[in-house]
Structure formats: C-alpha cells, structure tokens
C-alpha positions as CSV (number, residue, x, y, z in Angstrom):
1,M,-27.8,-47.0,58.0
2,S,-30.9,-45.1,57.0
3,P,-31.1,-42.7,54.1
4,E,-31.5,-39.9,56.6
5,S,-28.4,-41.1,58.5
6,K,-26.3,-41.2,55.3
7,M,-27.3,-37.7,54.5
8,L,-26.5,-36.5,57.9
9,K,-23.0,-38.3,57.6
10,L,-22.4,-36.7,54.3
11,S,-23.1,-33.3,55.8
12,Q,-20.7,-34.0,58.7
13,L,-17.9,-35.1,56.4
14,Q,-18.3,-32.3,54.0
15,G,-18.1,-29.8,57.1
16,A,-15.0,-31.6,58.6
17,L,-13.1,-31.9,55.3
18,S,-13.9,-28.6,53.6
19,G,-11.2,-26.2,53.0
20,S,-10.4,-23.3,55.3
21,E,-12.1,-19.9,54.9
22,A,-8.8,-18.5,53.3
23,V,-9.0,-21.1,50.6
24,K,-12.7,-20.7,50.0
25,K,-12.2,-16.9,49.7
26,R,-9.5,-17.3,47.0
27,L,-11.6,-19.6,45.0
28,D,-14.5,-17.3,45.3
29,L,-12.2,-14.5,44.0
30,L,-11.1,-16.4,41.0
31,F,-14.3,-18.1,39.7
32,D,-17.4,-16.5,38.3
33,E,-20.1,-16.5,41.1
34,G,-21.7,-19.8,41.7
35,T,-19.8,-21.8,39.2
36,F,-17.1,-23.6,41.1
37,V,-17.6,-27.4,41.6
38,E,-15.4,-29.2,44.0
39,L,-13.9,-32.5,43.2
40,D,-12.8,-35.3,45.7
41,S,-14.2,-33.3,48.6
42,L,-14.2,-36.4,50.9
43,A,-10.7,-37.4,50.2
44,K,-8.8,-37.4,53.6
45,V,-5.5,-38.4,55.3
46,N,-6.4,-40.3,58.5
47,E,-9.2,-38.3,59.8
48,S,-8.2,-34.8,58.5
49,G,-8.5,-33.2,55.1
50,S,-6.1,-33.7,52.2
51,G,-4.5,-30.2,52.4
52,V,-5.8,-29.2,49.0
53,V,-9.0,-28.2,47.4
54,T,-9.6,-29.1,43.7
55,G,-12.2,-28.6,41.2
56,Y,-13.5,-26.6,38.1
57,G,-15.6,-23.7,37.2
58,Y,-15.7,-20.6,34.9
59,V,-13.4,-17.7,35.0
60,E,-14.6,-14.9,32.8
61,G,-16.7,-17.3,31.0
62,T,-13.9,-19.8,30.3
63,L,-13.9,-23.3,32.0
64,V,-10.9,-23.7,34.1
65,Y,-9.5,-26.3,36.4
66,A,-7.9,-25.4,39.8
67,F,-6.2,-26.6,42.8
68,A,-5.8,-24.5,46.0
69,Q,-3.3,-25.9,48.6
70,D,-4.6,-25.2,52.2
71,S,-2.0,-24.2,54.6
72,A,-4.5,-24.7,57.5
73,V,-4.4,-28.4,57.1
74,A,-1.0,-30.0,58.1
75,S,0.6,-26.8,56.7
76,G,-0.6,-27.7,53.3
77,A,2.2,-30.6,53.1
78,L,2.0,-32.5,49.9
79,G,1.4,-36.5,50.3
80,R,-0.1,-39.3,48.4
81,V,-3.9,-38.3,48.5
82,H,-2.9,-34.6,48.2
83,A,-0.9,-35.4,45.0
84,A,-3.6,-37.7,43.6
85,K,-6.2,-35.0,43.7
86,I,-3.9,-32.5,41.8
87,K,-2.9,-35.2,39.3
88,K,-6.6,-35.7,38.6
89,I,-7.0,-32.0,37.7
90,Y,-4.0,-32.1,35.2
91,E,-5.4,-35.2,33.6
92,L,-9.0,-33.7,33.1
93,A,-7.4,-30.5,31.8
94,A,-5.4,-32.7,29.1
95,K,-8.7,-34.5,28.3
96,T,-10.9,-31.4,27.9
97,G,-8.3,-28.8,26.8
98,C,-8.9,-26.4,29.5
99,P,-6.5,-23.9,31.5
100,V,-5.1,-24.8,35.0
101,V,-4.8,-22.5,37.8
102,A,-2.5,-23.7,40.6
103,M,-2.5,-22.0,44.1
104,Y,0.4,-22.8,46.1
105,D,0.3,-22.4,49.8
106,S,2.5,-25.3,51.4
107,N,5.4,-25.6,53.7
108,G,6.5,-28.8,51.7
109,V,6.1,-32.5,51.8
110,R,4.6,-34.9,54.3
111,I,7.8,-36.2,55.8
112,D,6.0,-39.3,57.3
113,E,5.0,-40.5,53.9
114,G,8.6,-40.6,52.7
115,N,9.3,-42.0,49.4
116,E,5.5,-42.1,48.4
117,A,5.5,-38.4,48.7
118,L,8.6,-38.0,46.5
119,S,7.2,-40.3,43.9
120,A,4.0,-38.2,43.9
121,Y,6.0,-35.1,43.2
122,G,7.7,-36.8,40.3
123,E,4.2,-37.9,38.9
124,L,3.0,-34.2,39.3
125,L,6.1,-32.9,37.5
126,A,5.6,-35.3,34.6
127,C,1.9,-34.3,34.3
128,Q,2.7,-30.7,34.3
129,N,5.4,-31.1,31.8
130,N,3.2,-33.0,29.4
131,L,0.5,-30.1,29.7
132,S,3.1,-27.5,29.0
133,G,2.2,-25.8,25.7
134,V,-1.1,-27.7,25.5
135,V,-3.3,-25.7,27.9
136,P,-2.3,-22.4,29.6
137,Q,-0.9,-22.9,33.2
138,I,-1.0,-20.1,35.8
139,A,0.6,-20.5,39.1
140,V,-0.5,-18.4,42.2
141,V,1.5,-18.0,45.3
142,T,-0.1,-16.0,48.2
143,G,1.6,-18.0,51.0
144,V,4.7,-20.2,51.1
145,C,5.9,-22.3,48.0
146,A,9.0,-24.3,48.9
147,G,11.1,-27.1,47.6
148,C,9.7,-29.4,44.8
149,S,6.5,-27.1,44.8
150,A,8.8,-24.2,43.7
151,M,9.8,-26.3,40.7
152,L,6.2,-27.0,39.8
153,C,5.2,-23.4,40.4
154,C,8.0,-22.2,38.0
155,G,7.0,-24.6,35.2
156,A,3.8,-22.8,34.7
157,D,3.4,-20.4,31.8
158,Y,2.7,-17.6,34.2
159,V,3.5,-17.0,38.0
160,V,1.4,-14.4,39.9
161,M,2.5,-13.6,43.5
162,G,1.2,-11.7,46.5
163,K,3.7,-9.0,47.7
164,D,4.2,-11.0,51.1
165,A,4.4,-14.4,49.6
166,Q,7.5,-16.7,49.6
167,L,8.9,-18.9,46.9
168,F,12.1,-20.8,47.4
169,M,14.1,-24.0,47.1
170,T,16.1,-23.7,50.3
171,A,14.3,-22.0,53.2
172,P,15.9,-18.7,54.0
173,F,16.4,-19.9,57.7
174,T,18.3,-22.8,56.4
175,A,20.6,-20.6,54.3
176,K,21.2,-18.4,57.4
177,A,22.1,-21.3,59.5
178,K,24.7,-22.2,56.9
179,G,26.1,-18.6,57.0
180,D,24.3,-17.3,53.9
181,H,22.7,-14.0,54.9
182,T,21.7,-12.9,51.4
183,P,18.9,-10.3,51.9
184,G,15.5,-10.8,50.2
185,A,16.0,-14.4,49.2
186,G,12.6,-16.1,48.8
187,T,10.6,-13.1,48.6
188,A,8.2,-11.9,46.0
189,D,10.4,-8.9,45.2
190,N,13.3,-11.2,44.4
191,A,11.0,-13.4,42.4
192,A,10.0,-10.5,40.3
193,K,13.5,-9.1,39.8
194,S,15.0,-12.6,38.8
195,G,12.2,-13.1,36.3
196,V,10.4,-16.0,38.0
197,A,7.3,-13.9,38.9
198,H,5.4,-12.4,36.0
199,I,3.1,-10.1,38.2
200,V,3.3,-9.2,42.0
201,A,0.2,-7.7,43.4
202,D,-0.6,-6.1,46.7
203,T,-3.6,-7.9,47.9
204,E,-5.3,-11.4,47.3
205,E,-8.0,-9.5,45.6
206,D,-5.4,-8.0,43.3
207,V,-3.7,-11.3,42.6
208,M,-6.9,-13.0,41.6
209,A,-8.0,-10.0,39.5
210,A,-4.6,-10.3,37.7
211,V,-5.2,-14.1,37.2
212,K,-8.6,-13.4,35.7
213,E,-7.2,-10.9,33.3
214,L,-4.5,-13.3,32.3
215,V,-7.2,-16.0,31.5
216,S,-9.2,-13.4,29.5
217,F,-6.2,-12.9,27.2
218,L,-5.5,-16.7,26.6
219,P,-7.1,-19.4,24.5
220,S,-8.4,-22.6,26.3
221,N,-5.6,-24.6,24.7
222,N,-3.2,-24.6,21.8
223,L,-5.8,-25.6,19.3
224,S,-8.4,-22.9,20.3
225,M,-8.7,-19.3,19.1
226,V,-8.0,-16.5,21.6
227,P,-11.0,-14.8,23.0
228,V,-12.3,-11.8,21.1
229,F,-13.7,-8.8,22.8
230,E,-15.4,-5.5,22.0
231,Y,-12.7,-2.9,21.7
232,A,-12.2,0.9,21.2
233,E,-9.2,2.7,19.7
234,N,-7.1,4.8,21.8
235,P,-8.1,8.4,20.4
236,E,-4.8,9.8,21.5
237,G,-2.7,6.9,19.9
238,P,-1.7,8.6,16.4
239,G,-0.7,11.8,18.2
240,K,1.5,10.0,20.9
241,L,3.3,7.9,18.2
242,T,3.9,11.0,16.2
243,S,5.3,12.7,19.4
244,A,7.3,9.5,20.1
245,Y,8.9,9.7,16.7
246,G,10.4,13.0,17.5
247,D,12.0,11.9,20.8
248,L,11.9,8.1,21.0
249,D,14.3,7.5,23.9
250,S,12.1,9.5,26.1
251,V,9.2,7.2,25.5
252,S,8.6,3.8,27.4
253,G,7.4,0.5,25.9
254,A,4.3,0.8,27.9
255,E,3.5,4.1,26.3
256,L,4.2,2.8,22.9
257,T,2.0,-0.3,23.3
258,A,-0.8,1.8,24.9
259,A,-0.8,4.0,21.8
260,I,-0.9,1.1,19.3
261,A,-3.2,-1.4,21.1
262,D,-6.9,-1.2,22.0
263,Q,-7.8,1.3,24.6
264,D,-7.2,0.0,28.3
265,S,-6.2,-3.4,27.1
266,V,-2.6,-3.8,28.0
267,L,-1.3,-6.2,30.9
268,E,2.6,-5.7,31.4
269,L,4.5,-8.9,32.3
270,Q,7.8,-9.1,34.4
271,S,8.0,-5.5,34.7
272,Q,10.9,-5.7,37.2
273,F,13.1,-8.1,35.1
274,G,15.5,-6.6,32.7
275,S,15.1,-3.3,30.9
276,S,13.1,-4.6,27.9
277,Y,9.2,-4.6,27.8
278,T,6.7,-7.3,27.3
279,A,3.0,-7.2,27.5
280,L,-0.2,-8.9,26.4
281,A,-2.7,-6.6,24.8
282,R,-5.5,-6.6,22.2
283,V,-5.8,-5.2,18.7
284,Q,-9.2,-5.1,17.4
285,G,-10.4,-7.2,20.4
286,S,-7.8,-10.1,19.9
287,T,-4.8,-10.9,21.8
288,V,-1.4,-9.8,20.6
289,G,1.9,-10.0,22.4
290,F,4.1,-6.8,22.4
291,A,7.7,-6.6,23.2
292,Y,10.0,-3.7,23.2
293,A,13.7,-4.2,22.9
294,N,15.4,-1.0,23.7
295,G,19.0,0.0,24.7
296,A,21.6,-2.7,25.1
297,L,20.1,-6.1,25.7
298,S,21.4,-7.8,28.8
299,S,21.3,-11.5,29.7
300,A,18.0,-10.8,31.7
301,D,16.5,-9.1,28.5
302,C,17.3,-12.1,26.3
303,A,15.8,-14.5,28.8
304,K,12.7,-12.3,29.1
305,L,12.2,-11.9,25.5
306,A,12.9,-15.4,24.6
307,R,10.4,-16.7,27.2
308,F,7.7,-14.3,26.1
309,A,8.1,-15.4,22.4
310,R,8.0,-19.0,23.3
311,T,4.9,-18.6,25.4
312,C,3.0,-16.6,22.9
313,D,4.0,-19.0,20.2
314,A,2.7,-22.1,22.1
315,F,-0.8,-20.6,21.9
316,A,-0.5,-19.1,18.5
317,I,-0.6,-15.5,19.8
318,P,1.1,-13.1,17.4
319,V,4.2,-11.4,18.7
320,V,5.0,-7.7,17.7
321,T,8.5,-6.6,18.4
322,M,9.3,-3.1,18.7
323,L,13.0,-2.2,18.3
324,N,15.3,0.7,19.3
325,T,18.4,-1.1,20.2
326,E,22.0,-1.0,19.4
327,G,22.4,-4.7,20.1
328,F,23.6,-6.8,23.0
329,V,25.6,-5.6,25.9
330,L,29.3,-5.7,24.6
331,S,31.9,-6.3,27.3
332,A,34.4,-9.0,28.3
333,A,32.5,-9.4,31.6
334,A,29.3,-10.1,29.7
335,E,31.0,-12.7,27.4
336,L,32.6,-14.3,30.5
337,A,29.0,-14.6,31.9
338,G,27.7,-16.3,28.9
339,S,26.3,-13.4,26.8
340,I,26.9,-15.3,23.7
341,R,24.9,-18.2,24.7
342,E,22.0,-16.0,25.9
343,S,21.9,-14.1,22.7
344,A,21.8,-17.4,20.8
345,Q,18.8,-18.5,23.1
346,L,16.9,-15.4,22.0
347,A,17.5,-15.8,18.4
348,H,16.7,-19.6,18.6
349,A,13.4,-18.9,20.4
350,Y,12.4,-16.4,17.6
351,A,13.5,-18.6,14.9
352,E,11.5,-21.6,16.2
353,A,8.3,-19.7,16.9
354,T,5.7,-20.3,14.1
355,C,3.1,-17.7,15.3
356,P,3.0,-14.5,13.3
357,K,5.9,-12.4,13.9
358,I,6.1,-8.7,13.1
359,G,9.1,-6.4,13.5
360,L,8.3,-2.8,14.1
361,I,11.6,-0.8,13.7
362,L,11.1,2.5,15.4
363,G,14.7,3.5,16.1
364,K,17.9,1.6,16.0
365,A,18.2,-2.1,14.8
366,V,21.7,-3.0,14.8
367,G,23.6,-6.2,13.8
368,P,22.7,-9.4,15.9
369,A,19.8,-7.7,17.6
370,Y,18.1,-6.9,14.3
371,I,18.8,-10.4,13.0
372,A,17.5,-12.1,16.0
373,L,14.2,-10.0,16.5
374,A,13.1,-8.7,13.1
375,G,15.4,-10.3,10.6
376,K,13.6,-11.1,7.4
377,G,13.4,-14.9,6.9
378,A,13.1,-17.1,10.0
379,N,12.8,-14.5,12.8
380,A,10.1,-12.1,11.3
381,D,7.2,-12.5,8.8
382,A,7.2,-8.9,8.2
383,A,9.5,-6.0,9.1
384,I,8.0,-2.4,9.2
385,A,10.1,0.7,9.8
386,W,9.6,4.3,10.8
387,P,11.3,6.9,8.6
388,G,14.0,7.8,11.1
389,A,14.9,4.1,11.7
390,V,18.6,3.0,11.6
391,I,19.3,-0.5,10.3
392,S,23.0,-1.2,10.3
393,P,25.1,-4.3,10.7
394,L,27.3,-2.4,13.2
395,P,26.8,0.5,15.6
396,S,26.9,3.6,13.4
397,E,30.1,4.9,15.2
398,T,31.9,1.8,14.5
399,A,30.8,1.6,10.8
400,V,32.0,5.0,10.1
401,E,35.4,4.1,11.5
402,F,35.6,1.2,9.1
403,L,34.2,2.9,6.2
404,W,35.1,6.5,6.3
405,H,38.1,6.7,8.7
406,D,40.2,8.4,5.9
407,K,37.6,11.3,5.9
408,L,38.7,12.0,9.4
409,A,42.4,12.3,8.8
410,G,43.7,16.0,9.5
411,S,40.3,17.0,11.1
412,G,40.5,20.0,13.2
413,D,37.5,19.0,15.3
414,L,37.6,15.2,15.3
415,A,34.3,14.9,17.5
416,A,32.2,17.2,15.4
417,D,33.4,15.6,12.1
418,R,32.8,12.1,13.4
419,A,29.4,13.1,14.4
420,A,28.7,14.6,11.1
421,L,29.8,11.4,9.3
422,V,27.6,9.3,11.7
423,E,24.6,11.4,10.8
424,E,25.5,11.0,7.1
425,Y,25.8,7.2,7.5
426,N,22.6,7.0,9.3
427,D,20.8,9.1,6.6
428,T,22.2,7.1,3.8
429,L,23.7,3.6,4.0
430,A,21.8,2.8,7.3
431,S,18.5,4.6,6.5
432,A,15.1,2.9,6.6
433,F,14.8,3.9,2.8
434,T,17.9,2.1,2.0
435,A,16.8,-0.9,3.9
436,A,13.4,-0.8,2.1
437,A,15.2,-0.6,-1.2
438,D,17.3,-3.5,-0.3
439,G,14.5,-5.6,0.8
440,V,15.5,-5.7,4.4
441,V,12.2,-4.0,5.6
442,D,9.0,-4.4,4.0
443,M,7.7,-0.9,4.2
444,V,8.5,2.5,5.7
445,I,5.4,4.1,7.3
446,D,4.2,7.3,9.0
447,P,4.3,6.7,12.7
448,A,0.7,7.8,13.0
449,A,-0.4,4.9,10.8
450,T,1.4,2.3,12.8
451,R,-1.8,0.9,14.3
452,A,-3.6,0.8,10.9
453,Q,-0.6,-1.0,9.2
454,L,-0.3,-3.4,12.1
455,I,-3.9,-4.3,11.8
456,N,-3.3,-5.0,8.0
457,T,-0.3,-7.1,8.6
458,L,-2.0,-9.1,11.3
459,E,-4.9,-9.9,9.1
460,M,-2.6,-11.0,6.2
461,L,-0.7,-13.3,8.5
462,A,-3.8,-14.6,10.1
463,G,-3.7,-17.9,8.0
464,K,0.0,-18.4,8.4
465,R,0.9,-22.1,8.5
466,V,4.4,-23.7,8.9
467,S,5.6,-27.2,8.4
468,S,8.7,-28.1,10.4
469,L,11.2,-30.8,9.6
470,P,10.6,-34.2,11.6
471,K,12.5,-34.1,14.8
472,K,11.9,-34.8,18.6
473,H,12.7,-31.3,19.6
474,S,15.0,-28.4,18.8
475,N,18.1,-28.0,21.0
476,M,18.6,-24.5,21.9
477,P,21.7,-23.4,23.8
478,L,20.3,-23.5,27.3
C-alpha cells in the first residue's frame, strides 16, 4: 500500500470511528479552544467505534484527562475495548497527577461480551478507587448513567448533572414492572435531593461551565497547591456582616459566605441536600471551603458536611465552618433511623481531616455539634466567635432547668421568668466572653472584622503539618 493510500485509509478510519457530534460538542465546551488531543481514536469493536472518546487537554489552563461516553454508538454500552480506553485515562492521570473528568452517557454494558464486560467494570472501579484522594475526579451526566456506571459516577469527588439526565442502579421501567411506582426515581432532581449530585444545571453549556468552574477551584493533585487568582474584596461585606449580627436567623449561608469571601467567587454545592450550606470560594484569590451549620442538624446535614470536609481535606483545602446550631435533631424517630451513627460520622470526618480547620461561631454552638465542628483540639485549629455567640453544653432552656430550676419556684409568670433566666444564662455562663476566658474559643471579634481575622488565621495555619499514627485507615461508623 502506497503512502498516499495509507493516508487515505487513516482519514477514512478517523471519519468512521470519530465520536458523534453531541460528544464533540461536549468536549469543545469543556476544553480550552484547540487543546484537546484524542487518544486511541482508531480503537473499534467489530467495524464500529468503541462508544467512548478519550483524551486530554487544558481546562482553564489546567491539564485534564477526560472520557466521554457516546450513546450514538451501541447506546454507549461498555465493553472490553471501551473499558480499556477509560482505564488508560485513569492510569495516565495517576502517572502525571492530573484531574479526570468523566462524562457518562450509556445505557449499560455490552451483554454479548458477558463476563469480560463485568471484569472490565471491576478494573475501572479499582482504578477509580486508587485515584480517589490523589487527583480530583468530576463526573458529568448529561444522558443516562445506569447500573455499574452509576457506582463509578458516584465514586467521583463531584457529580454534575443536566436537569434531564438520568442516574440509577435499577431502571425506572424495571421498578414499575415490579410494582414500584415511586415518582422521580432516577432523575436529576432526585439525585440532587438525595445528595448524589452536587450541581444540576439546565443546559449542556451550563453543565460544562460548572465543571470548568470546579476545575478552577481545585489543585491538580493532592500534592499541588490550589490555583491562585486575582481578587477583589466585596465592598458591602463588612456592612452585611454587621447587619447579620443583629438578625442572624434571617441570613443564609450563601449571604454570609459572599460577605466574607472574595467578590463573585462562590460556588455552592449540594444546594438541595439537607438544610446546611457548603460551597467552594476564594479568600485572597485562594480556594477555601465554607460550611454553615444552622438549625438542628439532620442525617442529611451530617452526611453533607462530613463529605464536604473529607473532600476538602483530600486536597488540602482549608475548611471554614460557620455555626448557628442548637445541635443534632433530637427525637426517638431520629435515633431509630441511626442519628447517633450519622453524628459520629460527622465528628470522625472533622477529627480525621488534617487540612486547616477554622470554626466561626456566629450564633449558637451547642453540645455535640460544637464539639464535632468547632471543638478545640482535634476538630478545629482555631475557634473564633462573634460577641453574641452562645457556647453551651446543652440547649440554654435545658441548662436553665438543670442549674436554676429552684429560681422558678413560685413564679407568677413561668414563661416570662424562664425566658429571663435563659437570657441571663446566655449572657453569662454561655457567653462568648466566658468561652474565651475558659479557652474554649481563641478570640471574640467584631463581625465587621470577620474577613480580616479569617485571612490572618488562614495565613497562620498555611504551614500546618500533622503526623498520624501508622495505620491502614481509620474506621469511621459508616
């Protein structure tokens, strides 16, 4: 065959085996213009493409590996060749220390390959697990992600979905055939509410924009520094924090974070899961994780905050935890559902994390929640309180009953007298000033100075190093 004929054959094969227009569009939306390089472009199954496009390129200036399943080729079904291409991406990411973006759009496995396909899934799960905590992994679902692929997807650090995407272990039509008519199963909305999806976006353009923003917050690997950007302080921040001090319960975690962080630098995560708040943001151009524990913490809140802390810790991102919580949900039903285990998971996640950890006690910090999230020692390197903060081993009303019940004897207006004692308790034994005197918090600050003090504390903790006891891994109560 002449050189010209070989060139013609190459062109024909590339045309026949290239990905669909939908996959090409997704890759174009993700990667910086002209930087994507495809790998294994001539791999095929019989005379068709492999059903996945793999390669690397730059995303916001960061080298990133990616694979994009192609539902236009055999419904994107995973088989031996398909899996081998993905496995190479994981292996290259491990060798070079670069993030992985995994785009799922597949109806499952190639049934005709049987056990080979099952073994391929096992290899991919092992590869992904070995990379977990080494390089950031972002899963993207714009079509269908089913069965074993759903396990792979959920093993990523972050999951971003299109609003019409589907993610499930058991197909909804199979469940209905068995008499299960649970509405919403497998939808992006359900994935968001159950904590599986971190971000749900309306269009593919929005999905890829969210992925690019995530990449910009993250280091290339667990040994790299986070990217640093130009920044501007929110000029309205100090004023908003001063206003929040006067009426904390009316202010959201998003508003508090925006007031403290660099201007226009906040990306909220898992907004539909639980009532607590988590976000990546920047302070002086560098990535910081912000969490807000407010109200009574449910099992969803525990899972959300624990996962957030562990992900930040994996990549040495400081965690700032703001508190205005009376503790965990207290009820017999909650305990029957496993609330003790879930609160222990949260405490374990924070205690195990070795990244810089700062507790900002804005309002209430009561009992186990204070200990788990901002307790001096294992769970916080520094605890900072606003003047109106209440730090107490028990809810104030309960503490008053234990300490000063005799003062209520013979009261003519029990509710009013109890409220007065609660206020006295909050202003004395449970006050931020008492906590500072006892060494429970490091300092009490003017709310308007929160950002400035946070910057000082982050700089102080920048060189934090922790040596752990030799062990295989910890054993949190999952």
